[in-house]
TIMINU-252340 format. One record per residue: x, z, y of N, C-alpha, C, CB in turn; residue number from 1; residue in one letter. Coordinates in pm, whole numbers, padded with zeros to 5 digits. Each point is the difference from the previous one (the first is absolute). Glycine has a CB too. Example, Ala and Ser with C-alpha at 12.3 -4.5 7.8 and 13.67 -1.06 7.14 Angstrom:
% residues 2
((01319, 00780, -00569), (-00089, 00000, 00119), (00090, 00000, 00120), (-00189, 00125, -00117), 1, 'A')
((00154, -00197, 00222), (00082, 00006, 00119), (-00077, 00073, 00109), (00118, -00215, -00063), 2, 'S')
END
This chain:
% residues 150
((00087, -00006, -00105), (-00091, 00011, 00103), (00088, 00000, 00127), (-00178, 00127, -00143), 1, 'X')
((00119, -00180, 00246), (00081, -00005, 00136), (-00007, 00133, 00066), (-00050, -00246, 00038), 2, 'X')
((00160, 00291, 00024), (-00001, 00119, 00077), (00047, -00059, 00139), (00050, 00180, -00202), 3, 'X')
((-00145, -00153, 00289), (00034, -00045, 00157), (00089, 00101, 00058), (-00226, -00112, 00044), 4, 'X')
((00350, 00086, -00037), (00104, 00100, 00038), (00003, 00000, 00159), (00147, -00038, -00225), 5, 'X')
((-00056, 00131, 00271), (00003, 00017, 00142), (00081, -00127, 00068), (-00010, 00271, -00034), 6, 'X')
((00109, -00322, -00029), (00065, -00132, 00040), (-00014, -00130, -00072), (00145, 00148, 00076), 7, 'X')
((-00203, -00120, -00212), (-00017, -00132, -00066), (-00090, 00066, -00125), (00251, -00155, 00079), 8, 'X')
((-00282, 00055, -00155), (-00086, 00022, -00128), (00091, 00014, -00118), (-00193, -00137, 00090), 9, 'X')
((00137, 00224, -00194), (00070, 00036, -00118), (-00097, -00027, -00117), (00147, 00177, 00123), 10, 'X')
((-00097, -00174, -00233), (-00080, -00004, -00120), (00005, 00145, -00080), (00051, -00267, -00011), 11, 'X')
((-00167, 00294, -00030), (00000, 00140, -00070), (-00058, -00017, -00141), (-00032, 00130, 00225), 12, 'X')
((00065, -00056, -00335), (-00034, -00037, -00126), (-00136, 00073, -00028), (00249, -00038, -00072), 13, 'X')
((-00295, 00133, 00166), (-00132, 00057, -00022), (-00035, 00061, 00128), (00028, 00041, -00246), 14, 'X')
((-00169, -00005, 00248), (-00066, 00059, 00113), (00061, 00134, 00050), (-00202, -00112, -00086), 15, 'X')
((00229, 00202, -00019), (00045, 00131, 00045), (00146, 00014, 00071), (-00150, 00074, -00192), 16, 'X')
((00243, -00178, 00128), (00122, -00015, 00069), (-00021, -00070, 00140), (00116, -00009, -00227), 17, 'X')
((-00188, -00086, 00231), (-00029, -00059, 00132), (-00036, 00094, 00100), (-00069, -00190, -00108), 18, 'X')
((-00028, 00273, 00064), (-00053, 00110, 00090), (00114, 00102, 00040), (-00234, -00021, -00115), 19, 'X')
((00299, 00075, 00007), (00094, 00106, 00021), (00113, -00021, 00084), (-00066, 00061, -00199), 20, 'X')
((00135, -00189, 00157), (00118, -00038, 00068), (-00028, -00074, 00139), (00110, -00014, -00232), 21, 'X')
((-00237, -00006, 00268), (-00024, -00036, 00139), (00011, 00134, 00097), (-00162, -00205, -00086), 22, 'X')
((00156, 00305, 00018), (00005, 00130, 00084), (00124, 00027, 00034), (-00175, 00093, -00097), 23, 'X')
((00199, -00045, 00230), (00142, 00041, 00050), (-00006, 00159, 00000), (00043, -00223, 00162), 24, 'X')
((00058, 00289, -00211), (00019, 00140, -00012), (00099, 00034, 00100), (-00058, 00009, -00239), 25, 'X')
((00068, 00113, 00273), (00106, 00050, 00109), (00135, -00042, -00025), (-00128, 00192, 00034), 26, 'X')
((00173, -00190, -00161), (00135, -00037, -00020), (00035, -00146, 00023), (00001, 00182, -00154), 27, 'X')
((-00117, -00265, 00168), (00023, -00149, 00027), (-00064, -00035, 00131), (00004, -00058, -00247), 28, 'X')
((-00021, 00160, 00325), (-00057, -00026, 00146), (00081, 00016, 00113), (-00189, 00066, -00085), 29, 'X')
((00189, -00139, 00183), (00067, 00035, 00125), (-00071, 00108, 00078), (00085, -00228, 00007), 30, 'X')
((-00037, 00274, 00109), (-00071, 00100, 00067), (-00142, -00027, 00034), (00209, 00057, 00079), 31, 'X')
((-00248, -00196, -00070), (-00137, -00027, 00042), (-00078, -00030, -00110), (00066, -00076, 00207), 32, 'X')
((-00009, 00083, -00330), (-00086, -00014, -00124), (00020, -00139, -00064), (-00175, 00159, 00098), 33, 'X')
((00256, -00250, -00034), (00014, -00141, -00046), (00099, 00004, -00117), (-00048, -00104, 00235), 34, 'X')
((00037, 00011, -00320), (00086, -00011, -00119), (00146, -00041, 00044), (-00207, -00067, -00146), 35, 'X')
((00293, 00135, 00069), (00146, -00026, 00022), (00037, -00114, -00105), (00056, 00254, 00082), 36, 'X')
((00068, -00306, -00064), (00044, -00100, -00094), (-00003, 00060, -00147), (00148, -00110, 00187), 37, 'X')
((-00102, 00245, -00202), (-00005, 00056, -00127), (-00134, 00003, -00058), (00188, 00126, 00061), 38, 'X')
((-00303, -00122, 00019), (-00130, -00018, -00046), (-00017, -00132, -00084), (-00074, 00133, 00203), 39, 'X')
((00110, -00234, -00130), (-00015, -00124, -00056), (00071, -00016, -00145), (-00017, -00082, 00244), 40, 'X')
((00135, 00124, -00244), (00056, 00011, -00137), (-00074, 00064, -00106), (00190, 00000, 00112), 41, 'X')
((-00230, 00124, -00071), (-00082, 00087, -00101), (-00129, -00068, -00033), (00095, 00212, 00091), 42, 'X')
((-00166, -00264, 00007), (-00128, -00055, -00033), (00017, -00120, -00082), (-00095, 00089, 00202), 43, 'X')
((00195, -00186, -00187), (00019, -00104, -00079), (00009, 00028, -00146), (00098, -00091, 00190), 44, 'X')
((-00020, 00204, -00199), (00040, 00042, -00151), (-00146, 00057, -00054), (00285, 00076, 00046), 45, 'X')
((-00368, -00010, 00032), (-00127, 00064, -00056), (-00099, -00113, -00019), (00036, 00228, 00118), 46, 'X')
((-00045, -00327, -00039), (-00096, -00115, -00020), (00043, -00071, -00124), (-00045, -00030, 00249), 47, 'X')
((00158, 00019, -00295), (00054, -00073, -00118), (-00013, 00079, -00133), (00162, -00112, 00157), 48, 'X')
((-00209, 00246, -00146), (-00016, 00077, -00125), (-00115, -00053, -00083), (00092, 00203, 00113), 49, 'X')
((-00062, -00200, -00239), (-00124, -00052, -00090), (-00109, 00087, -00007), (00146, -00112, -00137), 50, 'X')
((-00124, 00250, 00123), (-00109, 00103, -00012), (-00039, 00055, 00124), (00076, 00056, -00210), 51, 'X')
((-00187, 00016, 00236), (-00037, 00064, 00112), (00083, 00113, 00027), (-00212, -00078, -00034), 52, 'X')
((00231, 00127, 00163), (00080, 00107, 00018), (-00080, 00079, 00128), (00240, -00128, -00100), 53, 'X')
((-00318, 00215, 00061), (-00089, 00073, 00079), (00045, 00080, 00108), (-00112, -00005, -00183), 54, 'X')
((00227, 00074, 00172), (00048, 00095, 00096), (00155, -00025, 00006), (-00195, 00178, -00049), 55, 'X')
((00229, -00292, 00120), (00135, -00035, 00001), (00097, 00103, 00072), (-00088, -00233, -00009), 56, 'X')
((00031, 00313, 00097), (00062, 00111, 00077), (-00041, 00138, -00049), (00005, -00150, 00196), 57, 'X')
((-00083, 00165, -00297), (-00055, 00116, -00048), (-00143, 00018, 00048), (00226, 00095, -00010), 58, 'X')
((-00303, -00013, -00056), (-00155, 00020, 00037), (-00014, 00067, 00129), (-00066, 00022, -00237), 59, 'X')
((00169, 00071, 00272), (-00032, 00071, 00108), (00063, -00057, 00135), (-00024, 00192, -00163), 60, 'X')
((00078, -00310, 00155), (00050, -00083, 00115), (-00080, -00091, 00058), (00184, 00023, -00090), 61, 'X')
((-00251, -00006, 00188), (-00098, -00104, 00065), (00086, -00099, 00085), (-00203, 00176, 00014), 62, 'X')
((00147, -00304, -00021), (00060, -00111, 00085), (-00017, 00042, 00143), (-00053, -00186, -00167), 63, 'X')
((00143, 00126, 00267), (-00032, 00013, 00142), (-00076, -00120, 00041), (00201, 00137, 00045), 64, 'X')
((-00179, -00250, -00111), (-00059, -00122, 00040), (-00030, -00091, -00116), (00117, 00025, 00211), 65, 'X')
((-00170, -00137, -00184), (00006, -00108, -00115), (00018, -00131, 00085), (-00165, 00124, -00189), 66, 'X')
((00252, -00195, 00136), (00018, -00141, 00070), (-00073, -00111, -00077), (00231, 00069, 00088), 67, 'X')
((-00303, -00155, -00019), (-00090, -00100, -00039), (-00031, -00097, 00088), (-00077, 00146, -00126), 68, 'X')
((00120, -00284, 00087), (-00043, -00107, 00079), (00072, 00026, 00156), (-00244, -00029, -00157), 69, 'X')
((00367, 00066, 00147), (00074, 00004, 00133), (-00031, 00119, 00098), (-00001, -00247, -00024), 70, 'X')
((-00081, 00329, -00039), (-00049, 00125, 00082), (00047, 00125, -00073), (-00213, -00121, 00089), 71, 'X')
((00223, 00226, -00013), (00002, 00139, -00053), (-00115, 00064, 00026), (00220, 00016, 00023), 72, 'X')
((-00283, 00025, -00135), (-00123, 00070, -00009), (00007, 00150, -00030), (-00085, -00213, -00069), 73, 'X')
((-00010, 00298, 00137), (00004, 00131, -00038), (-00077, 00019, -00131), (00025, 00064, 00239), 74, 'X')
((-00018, 00055, -00299), (-00053, 00008, -00137), (-00148, -00023, -00026), (00178, 00151, -00023), 75, 'X')
((-00253, -00121, 00133), (-00152, -00034, -00018), (-00025, -00142, 00006), (-00064, 00207, 00100), 76, 'X')
((00122, -00283, 00005), (-00013, -00140, 00002), (00042, -00065, -00122), (00029, 00011, 00228), 77, 'X')
((00093, 00033, -00286), (00049, -00057, -00123), (-00076, 00003, -00118), (00187, 00051, 00087), 78, 'X')
((-00249, 00069, -00092), (-00101, 00021, -00121), (-00114, -00087, 00010), (00058, 00233, -00020), 79, 'X')
((-00104, -00267, 00152), (-00129, -00092, 00007), (00036, -00145, 00001), (-00124, 00174, 00131), 80, 'X')
((00238, -00203, -00052), (00032, -00144, 00016), (00093, -00064, -00113), (-00023, 00047, 00250), 81, 'X')
((00097, 00035, -00321), (00089, -00043, -00096), (-00053, 00047, -00148), (00195, 00010, 00185), 82, 'X')
((-00186, 00123, -00212), (-00038, 00032, -00141), (-00147, -00043, -00028), (00164, 00200, -00001), 83, 'X')
((-00259, -00165, 00081), (-00145, -00036, -00044), (00005, -00157, -00014), (-00127, 00209, 00131), 84, 'X')
((00172, -00289, -00030), (-00021, -00150, -00005), (00067, -00062, -00125), (-00009, -00006, 00255), 85, 'X')
((00135, 00062, -00266), (00065, -00062, -00105), (-00057, 00032, -00136), (00193, 00003, 00142), 86, 'X')
((-00228, 00140, -00160), (-00066, 00027, -00129), (-00130, -00090, -00014), (00092, 00248, 00003), 87, 'X')
((-00175, -00242, 00104), (-00134, -00080, -00011), (00025, -00146, -00040), (-00104, 00146, 00180), 88, 'X')
((00193, -00214, -00118), (00027, -00143, -00011), (00047, -00021, -00143), (00062, -00030, 00251), 89, 'X')
((00012, 00113, -00314), (00058, -00018, -00148), (-00123, 00037, -00094), (00264, 00070, 00060), 90, 'X')
((-00330, 00053, -00040), (-00080, 00054, -00097), (-00140, -00083, -00015), (00118, 00231, 00050), 91, 'X')
((-00171, -00279, 00045), (-00131, -00075, -00004), (00016, -00129, -00080), (-00067, 00094, 00228), 92, 'X')
((00191, -00142, -00262), (00023, -00125, -00082), (-00007, 00026, -00136), (00136, -00090, 00161), 93, 'X')
((-00127, 00221, -00199), (00013, 00035, -00146), (-00139, 00011, -00067), (00216, 00126, 00050), 94, 'X')
((-00203, -00168, -00191), (-00122, 00020, -00078), (-00040, 00155, -00006), (00062, -00214, -00140), 95, 'X')
((00039, 00298, 00137), (-00024, 00138, -00017), (-00094, 00055, 00120), (00232, 00019, -00128), 96, 'X')
((-00185, -00066, 00243), (-00080, 00033, 00124), (-00150, -00058, -00010), (00226, -00005, 00140), 97, 'X')
((-00243, -00121, -00187), (-00140, -00040, -00008), (-00070, 00082, -00081), (00050, -00213, 00038), 98, 'X')
((00002, 00260, -00155), (-00069, 00089, -00085), (-00038, 00126, 00061), (00112, -00100, -00174), 99, 'X')
((-00007, 00157, 00234), (-00013, 00118, 00080), (-00127, -00005, 00106), (00263, 00023, -00031), 100, 'X')
((-00267, -00139, 00095), (-00098, -00022, 00105), (-00132, -00005, -00067), (00159, -00124, 00148), 101, 'X')
((-00186, 00060, -00248), (-00117, -00006, -00057), (-00053, 00142, -00055), (00064, -00241, -00045), 102, 'X')
((00035, 00331, -00001), (-00033, 00121, -00038), (-00043, 00097, 00116), (00150, -00050, -00189), 103, 'X')
((-00081, 00024, 00295), (-00015, 00073, 00123), (-00134, -00030, 00055), (00244, -00005, 00046), 104, 'X')
((-00286, -00139, -00037), (-00131, -00041, 00041), (-00123, 00051, -00079), (00123, -00192, 00075), 105, 'X')
((-00083, 00224, -00203), (-00112, 00063, -00082), (-00002, 00150, 00000), (00012, -00193, -00144), 106, 'X')
((00071, 00244, 00226), (00015, 00142, 00014), (00059, 00074, -00101), (-00173, -00019, 00121), 107, 'X')
((00269, -00033, -00196), (00078, 00057, -00119), (00137, 00024, 00024), (-00142, -00111, -00138), 108, 'X')
((00188, 00146, 00255), (00138, 00008, 00015), (00040, 00141, 00078), (00008, -00271, 00001), 109, 'X')
((00075, 00344, -00051), (00075, 00113, 00059), (00140, -00025, 00001), (-00164, 00150, -00070), 110, 'X')
((00220, -00158, 00190), (00142, -00011, 00016), (00072, 00139, 00016), (-00045, -00228, 00105), 111, 'X')
((00151, 00234, -00193), (00070, 00112, 00010), (00164, -00029, 00001), (-00211, 00116, -00115), 112, 'X')
((00289, -00049, 00180), (00146, -00028, -00024), (00065, 00128, 00017), (-00002, -00238, 00080), 113, 'X')
((00125, 00244, -00125), (00075, 00140, 00005), (00034, 00041, 00146), (00107, -00045, -00232), 114, 'X')
((-00090, -00060, 00314), (00044, 00032, 00130), (-00113, -00022, 00111), (00235, -00062, -00082), 115, 'X')
((-00357, 00070, 00029), (-00125, -00021, 00080), (-00061, 00139, 00021), (-00044, -00240, -00095), 116, 'X')
((-00045, 00229, 00188), (-00096, 00133, 00030), (-00134, -00069, 00034), (00190, 00177, 00107), 117, 'X')
((-00290, -00081, -00131), (-00138, -00043, 00019), (-00047, 00011, 00156), (-00046, 00077, -00250), 118, 'X')
((00064, -00197, 00309), (-00032, -00012, 00135), (-00153, 00028, 00025), (00194, -00165, 00022), 119, 'X')
((-00291, 00120, -00110), (-00138, 00045, 00020), (-00010, 00148, 00000), (-00081, -00204, -00104), 120, 'X')
((00144, 00271, 00007), (-00013, 00144, 00007), (00050, 00073, 00126), (00017, -00019, -00237), 121, 'X')
((00083, -00052, 00302), (00053, 00057, 00117), (-00066, -00059, 00127), (00214, 00038, -00126), 122, 'X')
((-00319, -00124, 00096), (-00078, -00046, 00131), (00074, -00108, 00069), (-00094, 00227, 00037), 123, 'X')
((00197, -00287, -00087), (00096, -00098, 00073), (-00056, -00146, -00038), (00225, 00167, -00013), 124, 'X')
((-00205, -00252, 00113), (-00022, -00147, -00027), (00128, -00057, -00040), (-00185, -00021, 00163), 125, 'X')
((00183, -00096, -00218), (00115, -00070, -00043), (00106, -00015, 00109), (-00146, -00116, -00159), 126, 'X')
((00085, 00077, 00275), (00092, -00026, 00118), (00078, 00153, 00048), (-00181, -00222, 00088), 127, 'X')
((00105, 00309, -00099), (00059, 00148, 00020), (00110, 00026, -00112), (-00236, 00094, 00098), 128, 'X')
((00197, -00122, -00216), (00110, 00015, -00114), (00131, -00066, 00035), (-00181, 00000, -00173), 129, 'X')
((00164, -00144, 00207), (00102, -00086, 00042), (00093, 00054, 00115), (-00157, -00179, -00074), 130, 'X')
((00068, 00241, 00166), (00082, 00045, 00120), (00081, 00135, -00023), (-00179, -00116, 00147), 131, 'X')
((00140, 00191, -00252), (00076, 00135, -00020), (00131, -00014, -00080), (-00223, 00118, 00002), 132, 'X')
((00324, -00145, 00058), (00130, -00021, -00075), (00055, 00124, -00066), (00051, -00176, 00160), 133, 'X')
((-00125, 00291, -00153), (00056, 00112, -00076), (-00052, -00004, -00146), (00013, 00140, 00215), 134, 'X')
((-00095, -00229, -00228), (-00059, -00015, -00139), (00026, -00146, -00067), (-00187, 00171, 00077), 135, 'X')
((00192, -00191, -00201), (00034, -00131, -00069), (-00123, -00098, 00048), (00132, 00117, -00226), 136, 'X')
((-00098, -00232, 00244), (-00095, -00108, 00011), (00001, -00058, -00135), (00034, -00047, 00247), 137, 'X')
((-00099, 00089, -00335), (00017, -00048, -00146), (-00065, -00130, -00030), (00008, 00231, -00069), 138, 'X')
((00041, -00294, -00057), (-00076, -00123, -00035), (-00148, 00005, -00021), (00202, -00056, -00098), 139, 'X')
((-00245, 00188, 00059), (-00134, 00023, -00032), (-00077, -00016, 00148), (00059, 00167, -00223), 140, 'X')
((00003, -00109, 00312), (-00058, -00011, 00132), (-00025, -00134, 00052), (00107, 00198, 00039), 141, 'X')
((-00003, -00276, -00045), (00012, -00147, 00033), (-00102, -00080, -00093), (00260, 00027, 00069), 142, 'X')
((-00266, -00003, -00185), (-00093, -00068, -00096), (-00150, 00040, 00050), (00180, 00011, -00213), 143, 'X')
((-00202, 00104, 00257), (-00135, 00047, 00033), (-00035, -00075, 00127), (00027, 00234, -00108), 144, 'X')
((00063, -00254, 00200), (-00033, -00073, 00116), (-00020, -00143, -00021), (00118, 00162, 00118), 145, 'X')
((-00048, -00231, -00203), (-00010, -00136, -00038), (-00135, -00014, -00070), (00256, -00030, -00020), 146, 'X')
((-00285, 00117, -00066), (-00138, -00016, -00062), (-00115, 00030, 00095), (00101, 00062, -00218), 147, 'X')
((-00097, 00021, 00313), (-00107, 00015, 00097), (-00005, -00106, 00085), (00014, 00224, -00010), 148, 'X')
((00094, -00286, 00049), (-00014, -00108, 00091), (-00047, -00141, -00047), (00168, 00127, 00107), 149, 'X')
((-00185, -00117, -00258), (-00050, -00120, -00068), (00108, -00096, -00008), (-00227, 00035, 00077), 150, 'X')
END
């Protein structure tokens, strides 16, 4: 898949690596949060990995920005403009999603993920969940939003 980088496009072997290695962490950021030359070398290596690498800097290390299509995005915009759109554009093409959508339309789906939380129980909308960078924006939440949007 194509990763729209800060200065050029790259190829990634999978969605998770495309997402995680588009993120800039403190160690690869200049004082304004822009990627350093070291970031690009690190990201290219990450994009080329065969398997998904969920937490390249550890689960407790949040990114300071995401670079996409020549722009530096804050974590909330990145969730909405990069992760959600990239995930949606790939998943809706699959047979598995078509089956999930028919089950959802029939009212027979409950989405659960290890890193998800029940936003309905907490009285949150999907947009509010995406805005809260203190909590994971899980695949289950993204799928829920895609299913609800039709």
